[in-house]
Biopython code that builds the backbone (N, CA, C, O; Angstrom):
import numpy as np
from Bio.PDB.StructureBuilder import StructureBuilder

atoms = [
    (1, "MET", "N", (1.295, -1.275, 0.035)),
    (1, "MET", "CA", (0.203, 0.203, -0.191)),
    (1, "MET", "C", (0.991, 1.884, -0.386)),
    (1, "MET", "O", (1.893, 2.677, -0.114)),
    (2, "ALA", "N", (0.295, 1.697, -0.780)),
    (2, "ALA", "CA", (1.234, 3.555, -0.705)),
    (2, "ALA", "C", (1.233, 4.517, 0.322)),
    (2, "ALA", "O", (0.404, 5.228, 0.891)),
    (3, "SER", "N", (2.617, 4.268, 0.375)),
    (3, "SER", "CA", (1.961, 5.740, 1.853)),
    (3, "SER", "C", (1.108, 7.048, 1.481)),
    (3, "SER", "O", (0.835, 7.371, 0.325)),
    (4, "ILE", "N", (0.757, 7.701, 2.548)),
    (4, "ILE", "CA", (-0.282, 8.789, 2.369)),
    (4, "ILE", "C", (0.050, 9.899, 2.878)),
    (4, "ILE", "O", (0.085, 9.951, 4.107)),
    (5, "LYS", "N", (0.381, 11.076, 2.113)),
    (5, "LYS", "CA", (1.104, 12.185, 3.088)),
    (5, "LYS", "C", (-0.421, 13.291, 3.002)),
    (5, "LYS", "O", (-1.562, 13.355, 2.543)),
    (6, "TYR", "N", (0.507, 13.960, 3.751)),
    (6, "TYR", "CA", (-1.180, 14.998, 4.071)),
    (6, "TYR", "C", (-0.347, 16.558, 3.966)),
    (6, "TYR", "O", (0.805, 16.990, 3.951)),
    (7, "TYR", "N", (-1.539, 16.980, 3.917)),
    (7, "TYR", "CA", (-1.270, 18.882, 3.451)),
    (7, "TYR", "C", (-2.630, 19.247, 3.508)),
    (7, "TYR", "O", (-3.678, 18.652, 3.257)),
    (8, "GLY", "N", (-2.359, 20.317, 3.882)),
    (8, "GLY", "CA", (-3.391, 21.707, 4.198)),
    (8, "GLY", "C", (-3.109, 22.252, 5.713)),
    (8, "GLY", "O", (-2.152, 22.135, 6.478)),
    (9, "TRP", "N", (-4.877, 23.154, 5.829)),
    (9, "TRP", "CA", (-4.788, 23.240, 7.294)),
    (9, "TRP", "C", (-4.878, 22.889, 7.429)),
    (9, "TRP", "O", (-5.124, 21.931, 6.695)),
    (10, "PRO", "N", (-4.893, 22.840, 9.670)),
    (10, "PRO", "CA", (-4.735, 21.991, 10.763)),
    (10, "PRO", "C", (-6.007, 21.681, 10.345)),
    (10, "PRO", "O", (-6.088, 20.534, 9.906)),
    (11, "GLU", "N", (-7.075, 22.344, 10.333)),
    (11, "GLU", "CA", (-8.409, 21.551, 11.174)),
    (11, "GLU", "C", (-9.057, 20.930, 9.131)),
    (11, "GLU", "O", (-10.150, 20.757, 8.591)),
    (12, "LYS", "N", (-7.884, 20.840, 8.789)),
    (12, "LYS", "CA", (-8.548, 20.058, 6.925)),
    (12, "LYS", "C", (-7.316, 19.789, 6.965)),
    (12, "LYS", "O", (-6.385, 20.548, 7.232)),
    (13, "ASN", "N", (-7.283, 17.837, 6.486)),
    (13, "ASN", "CA", (-5.678, 17.267, 5.820)),
    (13, "ASN", "C", (-6.145, 17.280, 4.335)),
    (13, "ASN", "O", (-7.291, 17.240, 3.886)),
    (14, "PHE", "N", (-5.174, 17.333, 3.818)),
    (14, "PHE", "CA", (-5.901, 16.424, 2.320)),
    (14, "PHE", "C", (-4.799, 15.678, 2.086)),
    (14, "PHE", "O", (-3.686, 15.974, 2.520)),
    (15, "VAL", "N", (-5.242, 13.939, 0.881)),
    (15, "VAL", "CA", (-4.527, 13.332, 1.309)),
    (15, "VAL", "C", (-3.610, 13.542, 0.581)),
    (15, "VAL", "O", (-3.450, 14.762, 0.626)),
    (16, "ILE", "N", (-2.741, 13.026, -0.213)),
    (16, "ILE", "CA", (-1.921, 12.900, -1.806)),
    (16, "ILE", "C", (-1.955, 12.087, -2.159)),
    (16, "ILE", "O", (-3.179, 12.034, -2.273)),
    (17, "SER", "N", (-1.475, 10.773, -2.691)),
    (17, "SER", "CA", (-0.831, 9.401, -3.025)),
    (17, "SER", "C", (0.536, 9.424, -3.313)),
    (17, "SER", "O", (0.884, 10.300, -4.104)),
    (18, "ASP", "N", (1.459, 8.629, -2.839)),
    (18, "ASP", "CA", (2.548, 8.832, -3.298)),
    (18, "ASP", "C", (3.039, 9.231, -4.785)),
    (18, "ASP", "O", (3.870, 10.092, -5.075)),
    (19, "PHE", "N", (2.033, 8.057, -5.991)),
    (19, "PHE", "CA", (1.961, 8.591, -7.200)),
    (19, "PHE", "C", (1.401, 9.778, -7.254)),
    (19, "PHE", "O", (2.390, 10.510, -7.226)),
    (20, "PHE", "N", (0.424, 10.501, -7.316)),
    (20, "PHE", "CA", (0.723, 12.169, -7.609)),
    (20, "PHE", "C", (1.650, 12.524, -7.192)),
    (20, "PHE", "O", (2.613, 12.989, -7.801)),
    (21, "GLU", "N", (1.562, 12.419, -6.456)),
    (21, "GLU", "CA", (3.200, 13.642, -5.151)),
    (21, "GLU", "C", (4.432, 13.356, -6.369)),
    (21, "GLU", "O", (5.064, 14.350, -6.726)),
    (22, "PHE", "N", (4.870, 11.647, -7.178)),
    (22, "PHE", "CA", (5.127, 11.797, -7.534)),
    (22, "PHE", "C", (5.522, 12.065, -9.137)),
    (22, "PHE", "O", (6.620, 12.071, -9.693)),
    (23, "ARG", "N", (3.870, 12.330, -9.761)),
    (23, "ARG", "CA", (3.667, 12.755, -10.795)),
    (23, "ARG", "C", (3.759, 14.809, -10.564)),
    (23, "ARG", "O", (4.207, 15.497, -11.481)),
    (24, "MET", "N", (3.396, 15.270, -9.597)),
    (24, "MET", "CA", (3.353, 16.489, -9.183)),
    (24, "MET", "C", (4.484, 16.660, -9.189)),
    (24, "MET", "O", (4.640, 17.402, -10.159)),
    (25, "ASN", "N", (5.595, 16.453, -8.686)),
    (25, "ASN", "CA", (7.537, 16.732, -8.175)),
    (25, "ASN", "C", (7.493, 16.472, -10.452)),
    (25, "ASN", "O", (6.736, 17.257, -11.023)),
    (26, "LEU", "N", (7.879, 15.971, -10.902)),
    (26, "LEU", "CA", (8.008, 15.864, -12.405)),
    (26, "LEU", "C", (7.235, 17.290, -12.596)),
    (26, "LEU", "O", (7.750, 18.388, -12.807)),
    (27, "LEU", "N", (6.150, 17.031, -12.491)),
    (27, "LEU", "CA", (5.358, 18.659, -13.092)),
    (27, "LEU", "C", (6.281, 20.033, -12.656)),
    (27, "LEU", "O", (6.626, 21.000, -13.334)),
    (28, "LEU", "N", (6.502, 19.719, -11.355)),
    (28, "LEU", "CA", (7.680, 20.959, -11.028)),
    (28, "LEU", "C", (8.779, 21.302, -11.401)),
    (28, "LEU", "O", (9.255, 22.435, -11.322)),
    (29, "LEU", "N", (9.490, 19.917, -12.034)),
    (29, "LEU", "CA", (11.066, 19.935, -12.454)),
    (29, "LEU", "C", (10.553, 20.306, -13.764)),
    (29, "LEU", "O", (11.535, 20.811, -14.308)),
    (30, "GLN", "N", (9.524, 20.350, -14.636)),
    (30, "GLN", "CA", (9.142, 20.785, -16.144)),
    (30, "GLN", "C", (9.276, 22.556, -16.081)),
    (30, "GLN", "O", (9.735, 23.228, -17.004)),
    (31, "LYS", "N", (8.729, 23.144, -14.683)),
    (31, "LYS", "CA", (8.245, 24.359, -15.136)),
    (31, "LYS", "C", (9.481, 25.204, -14.246)),
    (31, "LYS", "O", (9.601, 26.426, -14.157)),
    (32, "SER", "N", (10.417, 24.059, -13.575)),
    (32, "SER", "CA", (11.814, 24.311, -13.117)),
    (32, "SER", "C", (12.554, 24.973, -14.221)),
    (32, "SER", "O", (13.026, 26.108, -14.161)),
    (33, "SER", "N", (12.636, 23.852, -15.627)),
    (33, "SER", "CA", (13.812, 23.253, -15.604)),
    (33, "SER", "C", (13.430, 23.643, -17.612)),
    (33, "SER", "O", (14.120, 23.611, -18.631)),
    (34, "ASN", "N", (12.469, 23.864, -17.407)),
    (34, "ASN", "CA", (11.492, 23.681, -19.558)),
    (34, "ASN", "C", (11.471, 22.454, -19.708)),
    (34, "ASN", "O", (12.057, 22.250, -20.772)),
    (35, "LEU", "N", (11.097, 21.364, -19.215)),
    (35, "LEU", "CA", (11.675, 19.982, -19.925)),
    (35, "LEU", "C", (10.291, 20.079, -20.118)),
    (35, "LEU", "O", (9.458, 20.251, -19.228)),
    (36, "SER", "N", (10.025, 19.929, -21.647)),
    (36, "SER", "CA", (8.850, 19.778, -22.612)),
    (36, "SER", "C", (7.879, 18.305, -22.628)),
    (36, "SER", "O", (6.745, 17.945, -22.945)),
    (37, "TYR", "N", (9.192, 17.727, -22.043)),
    (37, "TYR", "CA", (8.544, 15.956, -22.713)),
    (37, "TYR", "C", (7.977, 15.700, -21.188)),
    (37, "TYR", "O", (7.085, 14.856, -21.105)),
    (38, "PHE", "N", (8.365, 16.283, -20.086)),
    (38, "PHE", "CA", (6.716, 15.785, -18.884)),
    (38, "PHE", "C", (6.316, 17.322, -19.717)),
    (38, "PHE", "O", (6.725, 18.450, -19.993)),
    (39, "ILE", "N", (4.573, 15.828, -19.924)),
    (39, "ILE", "CA", (3.236, 17.019, -19.936)),
    (39, "ILE", "C", (2.674, 17.106, -18.962)),
    (39, "ILE", "O", (3.596, 16.710, -18.250)),
    (40, "MET", "N", (1.789, 17.327, -18.194)),
    (40, "MET", "CA", (0.491, 17.692, -17.156)),
    (40, "MET", "C", (-0.439, 16.846, -17.537)),
    (40, "MET", "O", (-1.144, 16.748, -16.532)),
    (41, "GLU", "N", (-0.851, 16.226, -18.287)),
    (41, "GLU", "CA", (-1.901, 15.315, -19.077)),
    (41, "GLU", "C", (-2.823, 15.765, -17.691)),
    (41, "GLU", "O", (-2.419, 15.739, -16.529)),
    (42, "LYS", "N", (-5.049, 16.451, -18.480)),
    (42, "LYS", "CA", (-5.223, 16.696, -18.125)),
    (42, "LYS", "C", (-6.275, 16.214, -16.923)),
    (42, "LYS", "O", (-6.650, 16.798, -15.906)),
    (43, "ASN", "N", (-6.668, 14.582, -17.606)),
    (43, "ASN", "CA", (-7.033, 13.420, -16.973)),
    (43, "ASN", "C", (-5.893, 13.828, -15.279)),
    (43, "ASN", "O", (-6.465, 13.472, -14.249)),
    (44, "LEU", "N", (-4.718, 14.373, -15.100)),
    (44, "LEU", "CA", (-4.287, 13.686, -14.390)),
    (44, "LEU", "C", (-4.149, 15.113, -13.393)),
    (44, "LEU", "O", (-3.506, 15.182, -12.346)),
    (45, "ILE", "N", (-4.920, 16.177, -14.019)),
    (45, "ILE", "CA", (-5.173, 17.239, -13.235)),
    (45, "ILE", "C", (-6.145, 17.192, -12.453)),
    (45, "ILE", "O", (-6.220, 17.589, -11.290)),
    (46, "LEU", "N", (-7.342, 16.416, -13.470)),
    (46, "LEU", "CA", (-8.925, 16.257, -13.147)),
    (46, "LEU", "C", (-8.758, 15.118, -11.814)),
    (46, "LEU", "O", (-9.575, 15.230, -10.900)),
    (47, "GLU", "N", (-7.717, 14.054, -11.723)),
    (47, "GLU", "CA", (-7.232, 13.938, -11.000)),
    (47, "GLU", "C", (-7.715, 14.531, -9.888)),
    (47, "GLU", "O", (-8.796, 14.486, -9.301)),
    (48, "GLY", "N", (-6.208, 15.364, -9.639)),
    (48, "GLY", "CA", (-5.482, 16.132, -8.413)),
    (48, "GLY", "C", (-7.252, 16.963, -7.808)),
    (48, "GLY", "O", (-7.776, 16.892, -6.696)),
    (49, "LEU", "N", (-7.748, 17.689, -9.096)),
    (49, "LEU", "CA", (-8.806, 18.725, -8.557)),
    (49, "LEU", "C", (-9.956, 17.578, -8.328)),
    (49, "LEU", "O", (-10.468, 17.637, -9.446)),
    (50, "ASN", "N", (-10.545, 16.791, -7.783)),
    (50, "ASN", "CA", (-10.870, 15.089, -7.467)),
    (50, "ASN", "C", (-10.959, 14.883, -6.279)),
    (50, "ASN", "O", (-11.966, 14.338, -5.826)),
    (51, "ARG", "N", (-9.901, 15.277, -5.468)),
    (51, "ARG", "CA", (-8.764, 14.914, -4.480)),
    (51, "ARG", "C", (-8.938, 16.467, -3.695)),
    (51, "ARG", "O", (-8.544, 16.501, -2.529)),
    (52, "ILE", "N", (-9.187, 17.023, -3.952)),
    (52, "ILE", "CA", (-9.027, 18.418, -3.558)),
    (52, "ILE", "C", (-10.798, 18.396, -3.116)),
    (52, "ILE", "O", (-11.270, 18.014, -2.045)),
    (53, "PHE", "N", (-11.394, 18.826, -4.078)),
    (53, "PHE", "CA", (-12.634, 19.377, -3.995)),
    (53, "PHE", "C", (-13.766, 17.670, -2.965)),
    (53, "PHE", "O", (-14.919, 17.499, -2.571)),
    (54, "ARG", "N", (-12.810, 17.075, -2.982)),
    (54, "ARG", "CA", (-13.148, 15.816, -2.025)),
    (54, "ARG", "C", (-12.957, 15.654, -0.593)),
    (54, "ARG", "O", (-13.672, 15.138, 0.266)),
    (55, "ASP", "N", (-11.873, 16.191, -0.545)),
    (55, "ASP", "CA", (-11.399, 17.189, 1.232)),
    (55, "ASP", "C", (-12.064, 17.627, 1.474)),
    (55, "ASP", "O", (-12.923, 17.251, 2.272)),
    (56, "ILE", "N", (-11.967, 19.459, 0.463)),
    (56, "ILE", "CA", (-12.799, 20.108, 0.978)),
    (56, "ILE", "C", (-13.975, 19.863, 1.266)),
    (56, "ILE", "O", (-14.196, 19.506, 2.424)),
    (57, "THR", "N", (-15.344, 19.999, 0.113)),
    (57, "THR", "CA", (-16.586, 19.233, 0.659)),
    (57, "THR", "C", (-16.910, 17.916, 1.297)),
    (57, "THR", "O", (-18.076, 17.522, 1.262)),
    (58, "GLU", "N", (-16.149, 17.332, 1.773)),
    (58, "GLU", "CA", (-16.218, 16.015, 2.552)),
    (58, "GLU", "C", (-17.322, 14.836, 1.936)),
    (58, "GLU", "O", (-17.965, 13.976, 2.538)),
    (59, "ASN", "N", (-17.253, 15.194, 0.409)),
    (59, "ASN", "CA", (-17.948, 14.294, 0.090)),
    (59, "ASN", "C", (-16.651, 12.974, -1.041)),
    (59, "ASN", "O", (-16.105, 12.981, -2.145)),
    (60, "GLN", "N", (-16.731, 12.200, -0.016)),
    (60, "GLN", "CA", (-15.456, 11.217, -1.473)),
    (60, "GLN", "C", (-16.004, 10.540, -2.275)),
    (60, "GLN", "O", (-15.577, 9.756, -3.123)),
    (61, "GLU", "N", (-17.417, 10.997, -1.867)),
    (61, "GLU", "CA", (-18.279, 10.133, -3.136)),
    (61, "GLU", "C", (-18.292, 10.996, -4.377)),
    (61, "GLU", "O", (-19.182, 10.530, -5.088)),
    (62, "LEU", "N", (-17.719, 12.059, -4.994)),
    (62, "LEU", "CA", (-17.643, 13.330, -5.305)),
    (62, "LEU", "C", (-17.177, 12.993, -6.951)),
    (62, "LEU", "O", (-15.986, 12.708, -7.073)),
    (63, "ILE", "N", (-17.948, 13.000, -8.131)),
    (63, "ILE", "CA", (-16.643, 12.233, -9.405)),
    (63, "ILE", "C", (-17.277, 13.617, -9.780)),
    (63, "ILE", "O", (-18.423, 14.067, -9.744)),
    (64, "LEU", "N", (-16.051, 14.103, -10.155)),
    (64, "LEU", "CA", (-15.931, 15.607, -11.458)),
    (64, "LEU", "C", (-16.444, 15.374, -12.214)),
    (64, "LEU", "O", (-16.933, 14.257, -12.380)),
    (65, "SER", "N", (-16.575, 16.530, -13.161)),
    (65, "SER", "CA", (-16.379, 15.793, -14.674)),
    (65, "SER", "C", (-16.518, 17.710, -15.172)),
    (65, "SER", "O", (-16.993, 18.510, -14.366)),
    (66, "PRO", "N", (-16.105, 18.081, -16.339)),
    (66, "PRO", "CA", (-15.762, 18.987, -17.023)),
    (66, "PRO", "C", (-17.725, 20.159, -17.118)),
    (66, "PRO", "O", (-17.930, 21.365, -17.252)),
    (67, "GLU", "N", (-18.238, 19.512, -17.033)),
    (67, "GLU", "CA", (-19.903, 20.382, -16.608)),
    (67, "GLU", "C", (-19.863, 20.628, -15.217)),
    (67, "GLU", "O", (-20.179, 21.765, -14.867)),
    (68, "LEU", "N", (-19.662, 20.114, -14.669)),
    (68, "LEU", "CA", (-20.034, 20.501, -13.242)),
    (68, "LEU", "C", (-19.748, 21.729, -12.515)),
    (68, "LEU", "O", (-18.647, 22.188, -12.212)),
    (69, "THR", "N", (-21.006, 22.227, -12.263)),
    (69, "THR", "CA", (-20.650, 23.519, -11.704)),
    (69, "THR", "C", (-21.159, 23.505, -10.144)),
    (69, "THR", "O", (-21.320, 22.403, -9.620)),
    (70, "ALA", "N", (-21.426, 24.735, -9.359)),
    (70, "ALA", "CA", (-21.375, 24.629, -8.034)),
    (70, "ALA", "C", (-22.252, 24.363, -7.787)),
    (70, "ALA", "O", (-22.252, 23.430, -6.985)),
    (71, "ASP", "N", (-23.502, 24.835, -8.166)),
    (71, "ASP", "CA", (-24.768, 24.556, -8.475)),
    (71, "ASP", "C", (-25.218, 22.587, -8.328)),
    (71, "ASP", "O", (-26.107, 21.981, -7.730)),
    (72, "ASP", "N", (-24.269, 22.234, -9.059)),
    (72, "ASP", "CA", (-24.664, 20.935, -8.909)),
    (72, "ASP", "C", (-23.543, 19.851, -7.379)),
    (72, "ASP", "O", (-23.696, 18.636, -7.251)),
    (73, "VAL", "N", (-22.919, 20.371, -6.806)),
    (73, "VAL", "CA", (-21.936, 19.681, -6.364)),
    (73, "VAL", "C", (-22.709, 20.635, -4.396)),
    (73, "VAL", "O", (-22.589, 21.720, -3.826)),
    (74, "GLU", "N", (-23.406, 19.334, -4.157)),
    (74, "GLU", "CA", (-23.339, 20.213, -2.372)),
    (74, "GLU", "C", (-21.823, 20.698, -1.568)),
    (74, "GLU", "O", (-20.813, 20.268, -2.123)),
    (75, "GLY", "N", (-21.625, 21.484, -0.416)),
    (75, "GLY", "CA", (-20.966, 22.588, -0.139)),
    (75, "GLY", "C", (-19.972, 22.760, -1.261)),
    (75, "GLY", "O", (-18.812, 22.659, -0.862)),
    (76, "TRP", "N", (-20.092, 22.976, -2.462)),
    (76, "TRP", "CA", (-20.000, 23.887, -2.766)),
    (76, "TRP", "C", (-20.318, 25.645, -2.651)),
    (76, "TRP", "O", (-20.973, 26.360, -3.410)),
    (77, "ASP", "N", (-19.660, 25.947, -1.541)),
    (77, "ASP", "CA", (-20.757, 27.275, -1.809)),
    (77, "ASP", "C", (-19.057, 28.128, -2.194)),
    (77, "ASP", "O", (-18.072, 27.771, -2.839)),
    (78, "SER", "N", (-19.437, 29.477, -1.344)),
    (78, "SER", "CA", (-18.879, 30.345, -1.658)),
    (78, "SER", "C", (-17.227, 30.847, -1.037)),
    (78, "SER", "O", (-16.304, 31.420, -1.615)),
    (79, "LEU", "N", (-17.417, 30.156, 0.895)),
    (79, "LEU", "CA", (-16.238, 29.661, 1.314)),
    (79, "LEU", "C", (-15.100, 28.417, 0.970)),
    (79, "LEU", "O", (-13.884, 28.228, 0.930)),
    (80, "ASN", "N", (-16.487, 27.671, 0.738)),
    (80, "ASN", "CA", (-15.382, 26.449, 0.080)),
    (80, "ASN", "C", (-14.633, 26.775, -1.464)),
    (80, "ASN", "O", (-13.683, 26.159, -1.945)),
    (81, "HIS", "N", (-15.137, 27.566, -1.874)),
    (81, "HIS", "CA", (-15.128, 28.160, -2.946)),
    (81, "HIS", "C", (-13.777, 28.302, -2.655)),
    (81, "HIS", "O", (-13.063, 27.301, -2.719)),
    (82, "THR", "N", (-13.512, 28.908, -2.481)),
    (82, "THR", "CA", (-12.047, 29.645, -1.580)),
    (82, "THR", "C", (-10.819, 28.860, -1.357)),
    (82, "THR", "O", (-9.662, 28.983, -1.757)),
    (83, "LEU", "N", (-11.387, 28.068, -0.642)),
    (83, "LEU", "CA", (-9.959, 26.990, -0.078)),
    (83, "LEU", "C", (-9.950, 26.136, -1.871)),
    (83, "LEU", "O", (-9.030, 25.736, -2.585)),
    (84, "ILE", "N", (-10.497, 26.144, -1.929)),
    (84, "ILE", "CA", (-10.617, 24.477, -3.090)),
    (84, "ILE", "C", (-9.973, 25.377, -4.210)),
    (84, "ILE", "O", (-10.053, 24.725, -5.251)),
    (85, "ILE", "N", (-9.122, 27.085, -4.551)),
    (85, "ILE", "CA", (-8.735, 27.962, -5.190)),
    (85, "ILE", "C", (-7.375, 27.882, -4.397)),
    (85, "ILE", "O", (-6.294, 27.841, -4.985)),
    (86, "ALA", "N", (-7.516, 27.861, -2.795)),
    (86, "ALA", "CA", (-6.552, 28.213, -2.535)),
    (86, "ALA", "C", (-5.749, 26.743, -2.123)),
    (86, "ALA", "O", (-4.803, 27.205, -1.485)),
    (87, "GLU", "N", (-5.639, 25.855, -2.114)),
    (87, "GLU", "CA", (-5.751, 24.429, -2.389)),
    (87, "GLU", "C", (-5.204, 24.599, -3.778)),
    (87, "GLU", "O", (-4.158, 25.247, -3.763)),
    (88, "ILE", "N", (-5.647, 24.160, -5.155)),
    (88, "ILE", "CA", (-5.144, 24.443, -6.409)),
    (88, "ILE", "C", (-3.777, 24.989, -6.412)),
    (88, "ILE", "O", (-2.670, 24.536, -6.705)),
    (89, "GLN", "N", (-4.407, 26.562, -5.820)),
    (89, "GLN", "CA", (-2.879, 27.478, -6.210)),
    (89, "GLN", "C", (-1.170, 25.984, -5.043)),
    (89, "GLN", "O", (-0.102, 25.573, -5.496)),
    (90, "LYS", "N", (-1.561, 25.831, -4.190)),
    (90, "LYS", "CA", (-1.546, 25.138, -3.436)),
    (90, "LYS", "C", (-0.448, 24.113, -3.722)),
    (90, "LYS", "O", (0.727, 24.028, -3.364)),
    (91, "GLN", "N", (-1.202, 23.405, -4.453)),
    (91, "GLN", "CA", (-1.113, 21.733, -4.446)),
    (91, "GLN", "C", (-0.127, 21.670, -5.997)),
    (91, "GLN", "O", (0.768, 20.914, -6.372)),
    (92, "PHE", "N", (-0.885, 22.995, -6.691)),
    (92, "PHE", "CA", (-0.517, 22.529, -8.544)),
    (92, "PHE", "C", (1.032, 23.844, -8.392)),
    (92, "PHE", "O", (1.878, 23.743, -9.280)),
    (93, "ASN", "N", (1.224, 24.773, -7.466)),
    (93, "ASN", "CA", (2.181, 25.799, -7.149)),
    (93, "ASN", "C", (1.888, 26.533, -8.666)),
    (93, "ASN", "O", (2.736, 27.011, -9.419)),
    (94, "ILE", "N", (0.458, 26.469, -8.861)),
    (94, "ILE", "CA", (-0.084, 27.809, -9.079)),
    (94, "ILE", "C", (-0.331, 29.316, -8.723)),
    (94, "ILE", "O", (-0.123, 29.559, -7.534)),
    (95, "LYS", "N", (-0.651, 30.177, -9.341)),
    (95, "LYS", "CA", (-1.451, 31.573, -8.321)),
    (95, "LYS", "C", (-2.400, 32.322, -9.916)),
    (95, "LYS", "O", (-1.910, 33.310, -10.461)),
    (96, "PHE", "N", (-2.969, 32.048, -10.154)),
    (96, "PHE", "CA", (-4.163, 32.401, -9.698)),
    (96, "PHE", "C", (-4.653, 34.112, -9.489)),
    (96, "PHE", "O", (-4.427, 34.615, -8.388)),
    (97, "THR", "N", (-5.417, 35.085, -10.733)),
    (97, "THR", "CA", (-5.431, 36.494, -10.286)),
    (97, "THR", "C", (-6.809, 36.549, -10.226)),
    (97, "THR", "O", (-7.423, 35.552, -10.607)),
    (98, "LEU", "N", (-7.523, 37.673, -9.757)),
    (98, "LEU", "CA", (-9.151, 37.474, -9.986)),
    (98, "LEU", "C", (-9.674, 37.739, -10.651)),
    (98, "LEU", "O", (-10.867, 37.469, -10.791)),
    (99, "SER", "N", (-8.751, 38.619, -11.598)),
    (99, "SER", "CA", (-9.948, 38.285, -12.910)),
    (99, "SER", "C", (-10.004, 36.827, -13.314)),
    (99, "SER", "O", (-10.956, 36.486, -14.015)),
    (100, "GLU", "N", (-9.201, 36.024, -12.999)),
    (100, "GLU", "CA", (-8.657, 34.155, -13.818)),
    (100, "GLU", "C", (-9.902, 33.508, -13.220)),
    (100, "GLU", "O", (-10.635, 32.784, -13.894)),
    (101, "VAL", "N", (-10.205, 33.899, -11.440)),
    (101, "VAL", "CA", (-11.175, 32.759, -10.576)),
    (101, "VAL", "C", (-12.129, 33.191, -11.091)),
    (101, "VAL", "O", (-12.670, 32.392, -11.856)),
    (102, "LEU", "N", (-12.857, 34.693, -10.951)),
    (102, "LEU", "CA", (-13.586, 35.370, -11.694)),
    (102, "LEU", "C", (-14.858, 34.893, -13.363)),
    (102, "LEU", "O", (-15.909, 35.120, -13.963)),
    (103, "LYS", "N", (-13.701, 34.180, -13.285)),
    (103, "LYS", "CA", (-14.263, 33.854, -15.339)),
    (103, "LYS", "C", (-14.497, 32.384, -15.071)),
    (103, "LYS", "O", (-15.133, 31.756, -15.918)),
    (104, "LEU", "N", (-14.203, 31.967, -14.346)),
    (104, "LEU", "CA", (-14.857, 30.131, -14.005)),
    (104, "LEU", "C", (-16.162, 29.877, -13.838)),
    (104, "LEU", "O", (-17.095, 30.384, -13.215)),
    (105, "GLU", "N", (-15.994, 28.973, -14.543)),
    (105, "GLU", "CA", (-17.953, 28.890, -14.344)),
    (105, "GLU", "C", (-18.296, 27.336, -15.002)),
    (105, "GLU", "O", (-19.310, 26.836, -15.489)),
    (106, "ASN", "N", (-17.558, 27.077, -14.868)),
    (106, "ASN", "CA", (-17.338, 25.293, -14.439)),
    (106, "ASN", "C", (-16.075, 24.437, -14.412)),
    (106, "ASN", "O", (-15.003, 24.925, -14.771)),
    (107, "VAL", "N", (-16.214, 22.628, -13.819)),
    (107, "VAL", "CA", (-14.822, 22.363, -14.016)),
    (107, "VAL", "C", (-14.028, 22.795, -14.695)),
    (107, "VAL", "O", (-12.977, 23.351, -14.377)),
    (108, "GLY", "N", (-14.631, 22.491, -16.151)),
    (108, "GLY", "CA", (-14.080, 22.490, -17.093)),
    (108, "GLY", "C", (-13.240, 23.761, -17.056)),
    (108, "GLY", "O", (-12.156, 23.737, -17.639)),
    (109, "ASP", "N", (-13.630, 24.868, -16.429)),
    (109, "ASP", "CA", (-12.550, 25.909, -17.116)),
    (109, "ASP", "C", (-11.761, 25.948, -15.825)),
    (109, "ASP", "O", (-11.019, 26.922, -15.701)),
    (110, "LEU", "N", (-11.800, 24.681, -14.418)),
    (110, "LEU", "CA", (-11.280, 25.001, -14.026)),
    (110, "LEU", "C", (-9.985, 24.399, -14.118)),
    (110, "LEU", "O", (-8.920, 24.842, -13.688)),
    (111, "LEU", "N", (-10.226, 23.261, -14.775)),
    (111, "LEU", "CA", (-9.471, 21.996, -15.541)),
    (111, "LEU", "C", (-9.157, 23.092, -16.659)),
    (111, "LEU", "O", (-8.012, 23.472, -16.411)),
    (112, "ASP", "N", (-9.546, 23.641, -17.556)),
    (112, "ASP", "CA", (-8.059, 23.994, -18.487)),
    (112, "ASP", "C", (-7.111, 24.720, -17.991)),
    (112, "ASP", "O", (-5.938, 24.360, -18.080)),
    (113, "ALA", "N", (-7.692, 26.530, -17.035)),
    (113, "ALA", "CA", (-7.035, 27.526, -16.563)),
    (113, "ALA", "C", (-6.157, 26.610, -16.120)),
    (113, "ALA", "O", (-5.149, 26.702, -16.820)),
    (114, "VAL", "N", (-5.988, 25.426, -14.969)),
    (114, "VAL", "CA", (-4.196, 24.834, -14.205)),
    (114, "VAL", "C", (-4.217, 24.592, -15.154)),
    (114, "VAL", "O", (-3.290, 25.319, -15.509)),
    (115, "HIS", "N", (-4.747, 23.773, -16.661)),
    (115, "HIS", "CA", (-3.356, 23.830, -17.450)),
    (115, "HIS", "C", (-2.946, 24.775, -17.995)),
    (115, "HIS", "O", (-1.777, 24.577, -18.326)),
    (116, "ASN", "N", (-3.429, 26.085, -18.377)),
    (116, "ASN", "CA", (-2.816, 26.831, -19.078)),
    (116, "ASN", "C", (-1.422, 27.264, -18.587)),
    (116, "ASN", "O", (-0.403, 27.802, -19.019)),
    (117, "LYS", "N", (-1.947, 26.715, -17.394)),
    (117, "LYS", "CA", (-1.000, 27.864, -15.662)),
    (117, "LYS", "C", (0.453, 26.904, -15.783)),
    (117, "LYS", "O", (1.553, 27.397, -15.534)),
    (118, "LEU", "N", (0.247, 25.267, -16.259)),
    (118, "LEU", "CA", (0.441, 24.325, -15.805)),
    (118, "LEU", "C", (1.564, 24.112, -17.754)),
    (118, "LEU", "O", (2.487, 23.378, -18.107)),
    (119, "SER", "N", (0.960, 24.923, -18.266)),
    (119, "SER", "CA", (1.514, 24.672, -19.455)),
    (119, "SER", "C", (3.312, 25.767, -19.869)),
    (119, "SER", "O", (3.900, 25.607, -20.938)),
]
sb = StructureBuilder()
sb.init_structure("model")
sb.init_model(0)
sb.init_chain("A")
sb.init_seg("    ")
for serial, (resi, resn, name, xyz) in enumerate(atoms, 1):
    if name == "N":
        sb.init_residue(resn, " ", resi, " ")
    sb.init_atom(name, np.array(xyz, "f"), 0.0, 1.0, " ", f" {name:<3s}", serial, name[0])
structure = sb.get_structure()
């Protein structure tokens, strides 16, 4: 069984598998050394987003899809939206501007925004 790493605020721990952490380290290597052959695939980004959403909304059954909106997900309120964005920025080592966040209408937009930041 893979060991588990815990990330996040003291009151909420975010669990990320060794495999996901390994892939994220490859991504950080790509960003820092500009190695274009390590490309973050959207499905891996979606996996990371799904883990973050599950932990913050406390819904382990949640499965994200690109067309999903906050109205479709119980627990995805304005406070949790802020926590989700903050955790995405932390886990993916990226930063969003306020205008970028305000343009996000669904999970697909968020997925594209993360992917664009990592590319």
